[in-house]
N, C-alpha and C positions, 0 to 999 in steps of 0.2 A: 450435603444429599445425602440420602438412605443409600444403603448395600444392596438395599434388599430390590432388585429390579428384575423381574419375573422373565424368564428366556422363552421368547415365542418357540411355541413347535416349530414353526416355518421354517426357522432361521436357527438352526442347532451348532453347535460348535463341534469340529473337529480337531482333533490331535494325535500325534502319534510319533513312534521313536524310527527313527529311519534306520539303514544300515549302521549308519555311521555312530550311532547311539544319541543322536540330538534329541529336542525334543521340538516337534515343530507345532507350532500352532496356528487354524488358520480357517477361513470360513470355505467350506467347497471341500473340491478333491486335493488332498493331504499331498504335496508334492517333493520332489526330492530334496533334500537337506540342501544343495548347494542353490536353490530358487526361492528367491522371497516369496513367501505363502501371506497372504492378506489375515489380520485378526480385529477383533473390531467386537465391541457390545454389541449384544444382540439384544435390539430395543424394538420399539413400534414401528421404527418406518428405515431406510434405508439411510438416509441423509446421513448419520452420525457414525457409518462404515469408516474404519481408519486403517491404521499402520499397523505392520505384520509386526511378528517377535519368531527369534529362533534363538533356543540356547545349543552351545554347540557343544559337541563331548568334549572338545580341548578347553571349554572353559567361557568363549569367548559368548557372548550376547549380542545379535546382531537385531538392532533396532532399526525399523523403517519410518522414515515420517513424511508423510503425505501431501504436505503444501509444500509449495517450492518456496526457496530462499534463496532471494535477490539482496541478500544484507541485511535482513531483519533480524536472523539471528532464530528465523524459525525450526533449524533442523537443532540446535541445541535446547531451545527450552521444550519442545515437543518430547524430544528422545528423554528429557529428566524426569518428564513426567510421568512417565511410563517405568523408568528405572527406578525412581522413589519408590512407586508403589509394590515393585516387586522387590525390592531391597538388593539390587543388581550393586556388583562393585562397579563403579563408573567408571576406573581404570579399564576395565574388560570390558566396555560397550565401543561396540562399531556403529556407529551411524550410517545411515543408508538412503539416501535419497530416491524418493518412488518415483519412476514415470506415470504414466495415466495406466489408473487402474480400469480395465475396461474387460466383460467377459460377451460373448455372444449367447443371447437367449434368441434362437429362430432366428436369426438374423437382426437384431434390436439388441441395442448397446444396453449393459447394467452395469453400471459404475460400483467398483469395488470396495474403492477408497471414501465413497460420498464426494462433496463438491469439490476438492483440489484446487483451492484459491488462495491468496494470499494479498498482502497490501490493504486490505479494508481494515485490517483490526480486528480481525474473526478469529484468526486462526485458535490462539489460546483459547479465549470464550467457548468455540465451538468444540474444541478438543477436552475441555476440561474432564466432561465426565467420560467419555469411552477410553479414554487413552489411561486415565486413572482405573478403570473397569479391568481393563486390558491387562494392567501389571498388576492388579490386586487376584486376579483368576490365575496369573501365572505363580504368583507367591504362596496361592492356595494350594495348587498341583505341586508345588515342589516339599511343603508342608506334608500334604497326604504323603507322598513318595519316603520323605524322611523318618515319618512315622512306622512306615513298615518297613524298614531298613534298622532302625535304632530302637525298636518296639517302647514307644514311648508314647505318649496320646498325643495328638496334633498341637492339642492346646497347651502343652507342656514344652514345647520347644520353642525358641527363636532365631527371628533371621537378621540376618545383617552382611552387606555386600559380598551377598552369593554364597553365604552360608547358613547351615544352618546345624545348632548349637543345643543340647541335651544338657539338662541339670548338672549330668555327671562328668560334662566336661566335654564328653565324645562330639564332633564335628564333621559336616560331610557337606560338600560342595556342591551346588548346581550342578554341574559338568556330571557327577558320579549320581544325580539322581535323574538327570532329565529321560533315561530309558524309562525308569520305573516310572515318572510323573506320565508319562504317554501312554499308560496302560492304566489309568484313572480312571473311574467314570465321570462325567462332567456334573458339577453341583446342581442341587432340585432350583437354586435359587444365585443370583450373582455374589459372591463374597461379600465381606464388607469390608469398606474403604477406608485406609489409616484414620487416624484422629491430628489434627496438625500438629499436636506436640509430638508425632511421630516422623517426622519430615525430616530425611538426613541429607536431600537432594533439593527439595522445592523449597526455597525462600534462599540457599545458599548461592554464592555468584562462580559462575563458569565460565570458562573463556570458549569463545567459539568455537566449535568441533575443526570449522575448516579454519583457523587461526593460521595455522603453521603451514597450509600448503599458499593458502594466501598470500602471506608475506615472503613469502619463498620461490614463488610464481612457479608450482606446481599443481597447481588447481586448473582443471582443464574448464575454460567456458566456451561459450558455442565457438567464437573464434580458434580454437584450439583443436576443437573437437574433427574428425573425421569418418567417413563411412566409405573403403576402400578408396579410389583415386579419382575424388570430386573436382569436378569442372569448378573453377571459380567464377562469379557471376558479379557483377554491377550492374546497374539499370541507371538511364536517362532519364528523369522524371518529367511529366510538365509542371512548370512551376506554377501555373495560374487554375486555381481550383474552377472546376468547371472548362478548362481549355484542352486543346486536341496539339496534336505535332503539324510543324510547320514541313519542316523538312528537315531530312538527316544523312551523312554521307555513309552511310553503309559499307561502300566497297572500301573506303578509307580505312575504316575500323576495320575490316576482314583483314586487311593489308598489314597490319600491326603483326608483328612475331607472334606468337603465340596464342592469338585470337583465333578460337574454332569454330564459332556462330556467333549471328546478330539476328536477333528475335523482337518484334514486335509485340510488345503486350499490353491489353486491354484490359481497364477494369469488369468487373462483374458487376452491370447495373443494376440496382434495386436491393441488394444487400444488405443488412446493418450495418452502419459504420462501425469499421475496425474486424470488419469478419470478413473484406474483400480487400483487391489491391485499392488504394486511394485514386491514383491519377495515372491517365496513360503513360507508356515509358517503351525505351526500346533498352533490349538486355544484351550487353555484351558478353561472353561466356569464353573464357580463357585457360591456358594450365595454371597461371599464378595472377595474384594479386597486380601486380604490376603491368601485366599485361592487359588485363582486364582493363585497368583505370588510362591505360595509353587507349585501349581500343575506345572506352568511354569518351577521351579529350576529343582522339580522333574522328568523330561522330558529328561534332559540330551541331549538334542538334539544337536547332530554334523552332519557338512555341506559339502558339494562336491564344489569344483570351478567349474566355467565354464569352455567352451573349452580355451576361451581368457581370461587371467590373468586384473584384472586392473592395469594400471600402476602407479607408483608412482608419484608424484610431479616432482620428480626431473629428470625423465625420460621423462614427458608429455614437462618440460621446455626444456630440451637438444632437442627433436623433434623439437618445437618452433625455438630453435635457429638454427637450422640444416635448416629449410623452409626458415628463412629470407636470409640465404647465399646460398641458391640453386637458381640460377637463372632459370631454370628449373619449380620449382614450380609457380604456379598460382593460384596468391590470390583471393579473389573477392574486384576490386577497386570500395571503398564506393562513392569516391570523388575524381576528378583529373583535377585542375585547374593550368594552365601553364604548366611549363616542371619544374621539381623538379631535372631531371637529369644535363639540361645545366645550371640550377642556382647555381648546385654544382660543378660544373665543372668551371663556373666563379667566384665562392667564395673566397673571402676576407681570409674566415674564416670558417670552419666548427666544429661541436658538434654533437657527440654522446653520446647516454645512452640507457640504456635496465632496465626497471622497471618489477617486478614479483609481483603479488598477489595470494595469496595462494586461494584452496578451503574454502568455507563458507559455516557453518551453521546458521539455523532462529534464534532458541536457544527459543522461546519465552518461556514465563513465565508458561503460560497454554498449555499442552503439547496435542497433538492430543485427541480427545474423540469423539464419536458417539452413540446416543441412536436409535435405531430402532424397531418399534412394528409391525409385518406382517402380516397381514389377509390373507391369501394366497387367498382368494377369494371376498375379498370384499375394506382394504384397505392396506397400509401403511403412516406410521408417522415415519419422520425423525426429532432427537434435533442434530444440529451440529453449531456447531461458524465455519463460512466459509465466505469467500470476495468474495462468487458469486454462492448464489443461487440456479443459473440456471443451473449452469454445476452440482451443487448437483441432481438437477432435471431427468438432463441428464440420468445420474449414474443411479439413483433410476429407472426410465422408461425402461433404457436397462436391467437393470438386474431382472425385476421383472414383465415385459410388461406390466404395469395397464394403465389404462387411466388417464387423467389430474386430471380428478374427483375424483381419489381414494389415489393420492398421497397428501400428509399434509408436507411440511417441515417447521421446526420451527428454529428460528435463534436468539440463546441468544448471549449477548456480548460476543465477546471472549478475553480473554485474551494475547494480541498480536498476529500480523499475520506478519506483514513484508512480505510479498509475497507468507508464507508458507501455508496461507489458501486460497489461491489460487487454489491448490489442492485438489484432493476429493478422495482421494488413501484410506483414513482413513475411509471413507466414502462407498467404495468398498467393505473393509474388513467388515466392520458391519455389510453390506448386505447379506456376502458371507456367513457369518456365520447363521445369519437370517435364510437365505433360504436353511441353511444344514440340511440335513437329522438327526434327532434329537433324541433321547429316547421319547415315548408318555408321558411320566408324565413334559416333560418340552418344549413339541414341537412347542406350542404357545405361549410360554414368551417370554416378550419384551430381550432383548439382548443390554448391554452397555459397547462397546468397550472402554478398558482404555488405553493411551501409557505412557511408563515410560518417564526418561529424556534418557535413553541409547538408548533406542526404536527411541525415537526422534532425536540423536543426528547421528545414523546409519544408517535410514531411512531417511532422511530429503532431500528435493528439494534444492539441493546445489545452492550457486552464483558459475559460473565458475571459477575455476583458470585461469590466466590470466598473458601472456607474450607481452611485450613491447618494441619497438626499436623504437627511432626517433630519425631522424637527420634533423640537422637544417643548415641553409645559410646564412651566413652574407655579406653584401657588405661593402665597404672601408668605408662607413660612418655610420657604426657599424648597418644599418638597416637589419631586418628579412627578406629574399628575399625567402628563400625557408624551406618550412617543408614537411619532407616525414616520416610516422608515419605506422609502421607495428605493428599488433595484431595479436595473437594467441590465440586461446581459444576452449573450446568443449562449441560449440551453446548450450543454452537451447531452443533452438528452434527444435531442433531435432526429429523426431516423431510426429510432429506438422503438417504436410504436406505443409510445406513452403519449394517451392525451392531451391535449392540447393544453387544459387544464392542469396538469401536472408536470409538467416542463420546468416549472419551479424548484423542485426535489435535486436537483445536482448543482442549484446555485445556493442553497441557504436550506437553514432550518427553522422550520415552522417555529419550535416552541423555545428553540436561544433566548438565553438572558439578552435585554432585559423582559421579556416576554415574561409572565408570570409576577412580576415585582413593580410593575407599573399601572397603575388600575385602568389608565386608557391606553390602548397599545392597537399599535395595527401593523401590518407588515404587507406591504404590496410587490408583485415583482412586472415587470414589463420585459417582454422580448424583442429583442435586435435581432435582426436578418443578417448570416454571416454564411459564406461557403465554405472557411477555414472547417478543418475538421477539428473536433471538440472533444473532450475527453477526460477521465478522473487525474486528478493530481494531488499531490500527498496533501492534506490534511481537507479536502474538497469532502463535504461542500461547506464546511466549518471555516474555511480559510477566510475568505473574501471578506463573508459578514461580518466576521470577527473584529479583522482590520477597520473596519467602517465604524461597530459600534463600539469598542473600547475606544478607538482616539477618541468619540463626540462624549461619551464620558467623562474624559480626562478635560475633555474643554466646557465642559458643565463644571466640572467640579475646580476649575479654574476661572470662569465666569461670577463663581458664589464663594470666591476665594476660601477654595475648601481643599483641604489635605486630600490626593486626589487616591489616597486608601481608605481614610475615615468616608469618603463619601461613598466608595463601591462596598463598605462594610454595612453604612447606614442602608444603601439601597438593599442588601441580600436579605437583611433586617434579622429577624431570631428564628434559630435554628427549624427548616421546616422542610416538608416533600412538596418539591413542587412541580404539577403533572407536566409530562413529558412525553408524546407520543411516537417521537424517534429510538432508535435503538439507545439502549444503556439507561433510560429512565427509571426513576422521576428523579428530579436534580434534587440533592441535595444539599441545603444552602450551606451547613452548617461545616460540612465538607469543600466548599468552594471558599468559603470563609478562612479556613484555615491554610490551604495553602497560599492563599492572597497573605496572611499573618507570617507565615515563614518563607516567604519570599522577600517579604520586607525586611525581615528581622534579619536573613543572612547578607542583604545589603547593607544592613543598617540604614534604616529609612529615614530615621530622627534625624537624619543631615540633610531631609529632602529640603528645607527651606535656605539652609544656610549654604550648601556646599557649591564650590564653584564651577565643578561639573554639574552637569544633568540627570536627576532620575526620573527614569518612566518605572509603570507598573503597567500589566493589562490580565487576564486570566479569561479561561473557558471550558465550557465542559463539553467532552468530543467523546460520545457511543460511552458513554458511562463512567469517562475519568473525569478527573479534576487536575489543573495544570495553570500555573503563573507563571509570571517571568516578571524579572527585575532588571533593568538595564542600568547601567551608567557610562555615560557618555562625556567626553572631551572635546570642545571646538579644537578645532586648529584650523591655521591659513587655509588649506585645498578643503575641508569639510569637516569631518569630525572622526574620531577615534575611539571605538567601543573601549570602556575600561575594563567593565567587568558585566558579565551576563550570568542571571540565575536561572534557573528552572526549578522549580518543584511540583513535583505530581504525583497523585494519590491514583494507584490503578487498581485498586482492589489487591488482592493476595499478589505477590509477586513470586511468576518462577523462577527467574534468573535475573538477580538485582545489576549483577556485572553488565548483562545484554541491555538491560533495561537503561542503565546508565549510558550505554553508548548509544542508545538509541536514541533517547533525550539529547543529549550532546548535539550529535551528528542532524537532527532535524532541527536544531535550534541555528544552527550553524547556516544551516541550510537555507532558512527561514529569512537569518539577518543576509546571509550574502544574496539570496534574493531579493528583497525589500531594498538592498543599497543600491543594485546597479545594473536588475537585470530587467528588460522588454523587449517583445517580440513586436517588428514593427512592421507594418504594410505601405508598399509604396508602390503606385502604376498597377494595382492587383495583386502582387505577390509580394512574399514574406523577404524582410533584405539580410536577414542573419545567416552568415557562411561558415563562422567558425566562434571559438572562444573567444576572438578577439574583437567581435562587435556583440557578441555574448557573455561577458566577462565574467567571471567569479570574480569574488571581495579579494584584493590583495592585504597579506596577511597582517599590514601592518593598521589595517583598520579594524581588524577583527580582536575580538576577546583573546588572551593568551590560553584561557579555557574557558568552557562552560561548569559552573558551579552549577552541583545538584545534589537538591533534597526526594528521597524516596520517602513516603508515606508508609510507616508499615501498618497495614489494614488486613482486617480478614474478611472483607468483603471477599466477593465471587470476581474473577480476576477481568479484565479489559485487555485488549489489545496495544500495543504501544509503538508502533511506527509511525504513528503519522502524529501523536500526541504533541508532541513541542514544538510544532509549527504552529498553530492558530492566533497564539499569542503572543509570539515573539517579536512580529513586525510591529504590532499597535505598541507593546514596551516600546521599543527603540524609538518609534515615532515622538512618544509622550517626554521620553530622557531628551531629543534633540530639542523641542519645544522649551523645557527647562534650562537647557544649556546656551541655545540660542536666542529664544523669543520667536522662532520661527516655525508656525505652527505646519505639519506636513500633512496634507489630504490630497496628493498626488504620490503616487509610485513611479518608478524608482527613487528613494531618495534622495542620494546625492545630487543627481539632475534638480530635481525640484528644488534642495535648498541653494545651489549654486543659483538659483533662477531666482530665488526671493530674498537672498542678500544683498 
């Protein structure tokens, strides 16, 4: 990317020396050195406005990261992008997570850090330009300051690890240059960026900046945070979608020692899902967690179902099959190339298969929590782990009516998210309690809302159940000439003001392979009706369609007595660019073929036909990244053991290889565990799961000792990483199980289906 970026006159850069001798760079009014100041590339739009940077007089360099970190490694990678461009000494860098950046512009919000969102693999791609420019500007200022100090032209100086060095050996530190740098006028154009050969931090492995705090238990999550002396709040929620309260013994709950109030909470009807409380509830406010939970138990609340009962998974599955067989049903046609009907009529051979995936919860390690301190006349402060601080702001502003300058949103690191924290329902609940009428002696006390694991499983924003039927047509030369994929699911976009003919966008990707490599290709989506809350899930919208398509490709290879790897490579064909309307296109078939070959080599695919164990492989293109999994399983009396799991990824230029490796390993293990055991079920109109006993993570003996990763070296633009290791893991596992057991898994969870079919 060119470094010659014109600075808009309307968005000029300000920086100054503080009384402490520090250089502070930011947009707008320069604040005291003790306060974070936003820094950004001044481009044509505000959406890239980003983090802040402070160079302190003692040599420390404070770098702020705008996007929330819920374990993705965002704080580390984004900070290293700035630190590399400014040639900072990483050992002297202090990384600080930013809360919401919002200024008051005559009562209207101006978001100074941009969109501030994580979990959808966009943090690094969105930051790649402005964060590098931020660091390059700091380096340029330091060089100009050093030139004045040393009497040497700036282009004859070199910088490394926070030091500027002249050819005669004289050196001066960034700390000593900070005050001088602050007096230098801004350049007419943005300083040039480093060339890749000059990177010192980008591309080198680094541990997570929060790792020590995480493993020593000193990192403060929302559960650990506090404002003043908050009352602990737990809610008894209606378990029936659309249901209502029958009765509750508020007097018994109030009699529990430590309970201070019992308050009814009603959902804010008409709001976008995730922006309001999910269900009617009764809140118990107490001095401590134990008392709050005891008070909730004493409520003995009972609930009434709504007018329409939530259907079971079996009912939804049958509805999907009925739609597939009904010529009068009108789907949303997502992509339609050629003529699949004619291709089927002329085919020498056809194959069909149906795949079913259950509802899924997120089950994050840290369940939702939120702290609210409300002064009805002046301000509101919110502490909540979130993936979207701006959505939290929208909820707070709507419910309190306060102006931007009165709203303070703090975002601690979260204990996992995977899309769950893109919803702000738990924030709305905490605000509802804070705003409710309470006894005078607790009226102004902050509140701290906590969710239990049972709350979390029963009131998630689930990954929707999905049913797929795929039909393939083969010609006499065994070429795949037709592919018709039907999918039915309850869209996660219902209620989000999305047109009906676009609701499929949360469920599948229009141009995902094998689109583009099969001459006659059609993808149809059918809506299923459900009242369960739905939302983003790690890998959506790629994960469910990839399981179906990559499993079916393996079935086709088996039907043709072909090596599954060779069959995939033949399908991809010659290296070329395939049109792709989604984020991260076009698809480079050579890069996808490369990760497939590397995964196969790592697993020693030459054993595929003769191994006593089963080998499976699958691949995916996800938001511009190319990922393949190869899995080896051994059959056991009780099921299977995953002997090895290999993940190969090409995500473009890698900022932090160690962080990427961790993301790929964690995502792969998450995907394998989910495929083996997990399903959310509905009976009598409500979710049945109440804890990890009935939503069980896979035991260690069924999982591989490690996930072997291969990261492809690339100079392409970087992509995100947090979701990349999910979509192709489950089909690779299912394909390996077929080779080991001769049982074709078309329904998840896998172990339950394997036991049924054996």
